[in-house]
N, C-alpha and C positions, 0 to 999 in steps of 0.2 A: 504494500500500500504506500501511497505517497507520504513523505515526511509531514506534510501539512495536515494530514488526516489524523495524526496522533492527538490525543487529548493533551491539553496544557499540563505541563509538569510530568508527563509520562515519557518513558524511554523506549528506544528500539535499537536494533542493530541494522546498519546499512547493508542492503543486499544487492543493490545495483545503483549505478550513477549514470543516468541517461542524458546528461548535460552535453551539449555540443563540444567537440574536441578543443575548440579555441578557448572555452571557459573551463574545461575539465582540469587542465594543468593547474590552474589557480586553486581550485578546491583541493586537489591532491597535495599541493604544497602546504596548505593550511591543515593537513592531517585528516581530511575527510576521505577515508578509504573504505572499500568494501570490508565488512567485518568490524567496523568501528562502532562503538556504542555512542548514541546521541540522545539528547533530551530536548524536547520542545519547551522552551522557556516562555515565550510570549509572542504575540502578534502586535504590530504597531496599531494605533487606534483605527486606521483605515484598512487594516489587514495586510499592509505591505510596508516595510519588510518584515521578515520572520527572524526571531532570535533563537538560536539553539546553543546548547552546551556540548562541546566536543573536546575530548582530551584535556579537560580541566579549565577551559576558557570559553568565553561566550563569543559566538560568531553570528554575524547578521548576514542573511541572504535575501535576495529578492524573492518574492513569492513564486514567480515563474520558474526560478532555479530550484527552489525547495520542492516544488511539485514534481520535478524530474529526478528527485532522489528517493529511491524506494527503500522502505525499511520493514523489518519484521518486528512487531511490537513485543515487548517483554512482559 
């Protein structure tokens, strides 16, 4: 399921990253890899961007990017 479909405060494990190749390298450099545990922290007031916690730090992604990251809920 997409990362954005997790409930706020819940966690999951990244199973696939379907972001276009030109943006994928940036996410990989920030530690967002398949098998990584992520937690959905919050949505901005208008729903975009999305804040997640990954590897001990908070990362903000555009909603359209977060929709392309698939997770398995824990």
